[in-house]
C-alpha positions, 0 to 999 in steps of 0.5 A: 060252714059259711052261709054266703050266696055266691052266684058265680065265681071264676078264677084264672091262675097264671104261673110264671116259670123259668128254667136254666142250665142243661138236662144233659149236663145235669145242671137244670134248675127250675124256678117259679117266679110267681103265681097270679090269681084273678078271681071274679065273683058275683054275689048279692052278699055284703062285701065283708061276707064275700071277703071272708069266703075268699080269705078262707079259700086262699088260707085253706088252699094247700097249693097257695100255702105251699108256695107262700110258706115253703115246706121241706121236701123229703125224697127217697129213691129205690133202684131195683127194689133197694134203697138208692142214694142218687145224690152220691153219684 
């Protein structure tokens, strides 16, 4: 555990998204155009100590890492209790 005094921290996250296509035609496509984080920190600590806390927070954030380093997504579906291959329709 890092011993760094943080008196106040405030973060604002802005996601930029776009979708195109048609739900009715089943051509809808959603896109994430980017995510911005804005962090305000108040601390009496040395800047390099605060930087370490920020680095660990970002590197340990599952959501940020999933966006920066996309992982495979596996989907399974059941219909009425039986496996359903929805992509074949």
